[in-house]
N, C-alpha and C positions, 0 to 999 in steps of 0.2 A: 701654327703655334709652335714656338720654340720648345724644345725638349727641356724639361726642368733640370735634368741631369747636366745637360750642356750648359745651361745658365748658371747652375750652382758651381760647376767646376771651372767656368770661364767667364766670370763676371766682367773682367776687364775687356775681353774681346767683345762682349755684348755691348758694353758701354761705349767702346770705340765705334762700333757700328751705329749706335744711336746718335752719337755725335755727328757722324757723317749724314745723318738724317736731320741735323740741326737741333737735336735735343740739348737744352742747357743743363747745368748742374742740378737744378731743382727737378727737372723732368727725369734725369737719370736716377733719381732716388727710387723710381719704380722697380729697378733691378734689385736694390737692397730690400725693398718691401717684399718682393716675390721670394727672395732667399729667406727672409725672416719667417714668412708664412709657411714656407716649405719646411724649415727647421722645426717649427711648431707641429706641423703635420707629422713629420717623421718621429719626433719625440713622443707625440701623443699615440701614434700607432704602436711604437715599441712598448709603451706603458700598458696600452690596452691588450696587446698580445700576451704580456706577462701576467696580467690580471686574469685573462681568460684561461691561460694555462693553469695557474694556481687554483682558480675556481673550479675548473673541471677535475683536477686531481683531488681537491678537497671533497667535492661532491661524491666521488667514488669512495673516498675514505670514510665518509659519514656512514654509508651503508654497512661497511665492514665493522665499524665501531659499535653500531647498534646490534649487529649479529653477535658480537663478542660480549655484549652486556655492558659496554662502557658508555652508558647513556649520558653522563655528565660531559664527557669529552666530546661526544657526538653533538650534544646540544650547543656546546661552546663553539665548535667548528661550524655548526649550522648558522649561528649568528654571524660568524666571520664571513661566511659565504654570502649571506644576505647583504652584509655591508659592502662586500666586494661587488655584488651585482648592481648595487646602487651606484657605485663609482663607475662601473662598466657602462651603465646607461648614460651617465653624465659624459663620460669620455666619448662614447659613440655619437652623442648629439654634438659635442664639441668638434669631433673629427669631421662630421658631415658639414658643419659650418665652415671649418677651415679649408676643406677640399673645395667647397664652392667659392670661397674667397680666393683661393689660389688659382682656380680656373679663370675667374673674372679678371684677375690681374694679368695672368699669362695671355689671355685673349687681347689685352690692351697693349701688349708689347709687339712691335712689328718685327719683321724678319731682319736678320743681320745682313747688310749689303755685302756682296762679293767684293773682293779687293780691287776689282776692275772698275767699280762704281766710283766716279769722280765726286769730289766735294762740290757742293753748290746748293743754293737755296730754292731755285725754281727752274722753270723751263728755259730761262735765258742762260742758264749755266750748263745745259746739256752739251755733250761733246758731239761733234760731227764725226761719226765713225767711218762713213763712206759718203762721198759727195758725187753728184752727177758730173761725169767727166766732160760733158759737151755743153755748148751754149744753151741757155734756157730759152724756150720758145718766146718769141715776141710777136703778139698778134696785132700790134699797132693800137693806136688810140681809139679806134672805133670798135674794138673787141667788146662783145657783150658778156656779161656775167651769166652763169648758168640759169639763174632765175628769170632773166630776160629771154634767154634762148628757150627755156621751157615754155614760156608764154607765147613766144613767136611761133613755135612749131607745135604747140598744144600737146605736149608730151608729159608735163608734170603740172598739176594745178594745186598751188599752195592755198589759194582762196577756198577751194572746195574742201581741202584737208582741214582748214581752220573751221569751216562751216560744220563739217561732220563731227570733228573731234575737238578742235581748239588749236591755238597757235603751236607751232612746232611739229605739225603733222603734214604729210604730203600725200597727194593722190596721183599715182602714176597711171597714164592712159596711153592707148595706141602704141606707137613705137617706143615710147618711154617705158611702158610696162614690159614690152618685149625685150628691150635692152636690159632691164633689171633681171628678168628671168634668164636671159642669155648669160649674163655675168655669173649668176648663181650656178648654172649648169657647167659653165667653163671652169669655175673654181673647184666644184665638186669632182669633175672628171680629172682635173690636174692632180687633185689630192689622191684620187683612186689610183692614178698612174704611179704615184709616189708610195703606194702601199698602205694608204689609210683606209680603215673600214668606215663606211658611211653609217651614221646614226641619225635617226629622226627622234629626238627626245621630246618629253613634255615641255610645254612653254611656261608652266607654273611649277614651282618647287616648294617643298616644306622648309621649315626653319632649320632642320638638321642639315639639309643640303646647302642652304645659303650659308650656314655657319661653317660647314666643312671646307668650302673653297675660300672663305674669308670675306664674303660680302657682308656678313653680320659678325660683329657689330660695326665694322669700319665704314661700310658704304650703305648702311640701312636707309639713310635719308635720300639716297638716289634711286631706291627701288620702289616700284609700284606694289602696293600691298592690298590683297583682298581680305579684308578683316574678318568677314563672317566665316570664311573657310580657312583662315590662317595660312594663306599661301602667297607666295611672291612671284610676280612676273619676272622672267629671267632677264638680266641685263646683258647676257652673253651665253652662248651654248656651252662655254667652259663649265658653268655651274652644273647642269644636269649630266653632261657627258662625263666629267671627272667623277661625279658622285656614283656612277656605275660601279666604281671600285671602292666605295666606302665600305669599311668593315670587311675587306677582302684580304686574304693572305695568298700571295703569288709564290710560285716556285721560280728559281733563277732562270729556268729555261723558258718561262713565259714572256720574258722581255724580248723584243721591244713591243709595247702596247701602243698602237697608232690608231687614232680615231679622228674622224672629221664629221662635222654636222652643220647643216644650214638651218638657221632659225631666224625669225624676226626677233629683234632685241628691243627692250623697253627700258628707258632711263628718264628719270624725272628731270635731270639736268638742273637741279635747284640752284638758283643764283646766277645762272647763265644769262648774259645780256650783251647788248652792243652789236656792232656790225658782224662780228664773228659768228653770230647765230643765224644769220640770214640764209634763206633758201635751204639747201641741203647741208650747210656747214655744221649745223647742230640741230638734230631733231629728236623727238621723244620716242619714235619708233623707226627702226631701220633694219635692213637685212644684212646678215653677216654669215660668212662661212668660217668656221673655227677649226683649227687643228690642235689636238691634244695628245700629249705623249706621257706615258708612264715608263720610267726608266730605272735601270740599275744606277746607283750613285756614281759609280766609276765612269759612266759613259754620258752623263746628262749634259755636260758642257760641249762634248762633241756633237751631241744631238741638237743642242741649241744652235750650233753653227749650221747644221743641216737644215734646220727650220728657217734660218735666215736665208739660206740659199734658195729654199722653196719659194718664199715670199718674193725675194729678189727676182726670181725667174718669172713669176706671174706679172710683175710690173713691167719687166722687159718685153714680155710677149704682148702686153697691152700698149707698148711704146710710150709709156708715161715717164717723164723725168721724175726721178726720186732721189731721196737721200736717206741715210740711216743715222739715227742719233743714239748714242749711248746715254741713258738717262742718269742725271746726277742724283746724289742722295736725297735732296729735297724734293725731287720729282718722281722718284721711284715708288711704285705702289707699295702699300702696306705689307702685302704678303710676298712680294718679289725679292729675290736675292740679286737679280740682274735683269734689266729690261732694255731692249732695243726698240725704238719707234721708227717706223717707216713713214715718210712724208712724201706726198706727190706735189708737184708744182702746179698751181692754178694760174694759167697764163692771163686770164682776164682780170682776176683779182690781184695778180702779182704777189701771191703769198703761198706759203707752204701749208698743206692740209694733212693732218695725221690720218693715216688709213690703216695702220696696223701696229700692234704692240706684241712683241714676242718675248716671253719671260721664262726664266727658270726659277721655280719656287723652292728648289732643293727639297728638304723634308718638311717645310713649313705647313703646306696643305696636307701632306700625308699624315702628319701627326694629328691634325684635327680629324682627318678621315679615318684614322686607324688603318691606313693602307700600308701593308707590310709584305715582305717576301722572306722566304726561307733560303738560307745559304746551303752549301753542300753538307754542312754538319747539322742542319736542322735548326740552326739559330735564327731568330727572327730579327729583321731590320726594317727601318722605314725606307720606302721607295722615294724616288724623286719624281715630281710632276712638273710638266712644262705645258705652255699653251701659246697660241698665237692667232691673230686674225689673218685669214687668208682667203678673202679679205673683207673689210667693212665696205659695203657697197655705196652708201650715200655719197661720200666724198669722192669715191672712184668715178661715179656717174658725173659728178660736178666737174671733175678734171677732164674726163673724156669729152664732155660737151664743150667746155671752154677751149681746150687745146686743139680740138679738131674742127673748129668752125671755119667755114669758108663762105664766100659770097653765095654759093649755090646750096649750102646746107652743111650738115655736120657729118663728117666722114667717120665710119665705124672702123676701129682697128681690125687689121686683117685676121688676127687670131679669133676674133669674135664673130666674123661673118658667117661661118658654118652654124653658129648658134642663133644669130638674129635672122639669118636668111635674107638680109638686105644690107647694102653697102653704104647707105646714106640716109640720114634723116633730113627731109626737106623736099 
């Protein structure tokens, strides 16, 4: 959530950022609406504070007047205090409503994109930040897609996944399950080498946690909801891991905070359809290793570059062709100030598959989380939060299977062999 002080003092900057997100003039009125509600809130608070001060002073004076025998003056002042209390009650009720209205409006305003974010309406307008410098693999006309390879070698069963749960679920078995587990261990150990603390968080979170990282209200329709318990299945480890620091005040020397976590992730993927959802391309449950950073604002963009290097290193060790996209305003997530997507090339499908998003949220999540730090003078400021997939496994598995297929089987990348303890599927 944007800081209301920033919005109030920089409405033109906020509107320019929303234009980059393709907001038209009518939609931009939400900024003016927020400022108007905040003006009402501040004026109401000032009036209430004055009434409370006068009422408290008058209450003390009434006792003195009675003790001095000035009953008429005391009775008159008592009536004035009673009238003031009625106004105070009305103002408190109005202020409660105004504060709720302001929060609702502020929750509906996305983050202001960083100046590096290009203009654009959707994914077709994303910039290629770094492209694969070599020739893309060509497996020939007879290359099988991963869903056919999975069936051929009996390593992933989409039919059983659908039988047990429904469409969009997969069942890993045999060497397929071992490959999945090997990737998880590989990603976690690489994160540990980079100084990240491993976290095993809960897989269900409460509303406060989902709201804190921005899944609610923006992505509420994409989350699975356990109504009786009022809990949400996590769409990513970002949610529980970042919420470790909800309502926390750090000291400057506490930076950098580096955390990693493996979790299954659950997404409804409402509205998804077509060939892009086939096999592992888009599933409702998938495994992912996430990296999360909490940083001093002065260093967060340097840290964003470090996170890009980390994910880049993983893909190079897996020998997967990749490219990095800088997302345009129309494709940048609601809470993000700047996002880079990593895509790997699927040789059999002859298309790019997104496997990671690395984002800097600046103070947007921290403001919702009330995540702050003290400077050397004891003054409190909002921290910056960042996160990235390192990596999302479903499409990584798809690319490994497709790009490494041979007539004799599927070769395992050398970096994974110590984890799989086999060199080939087949």
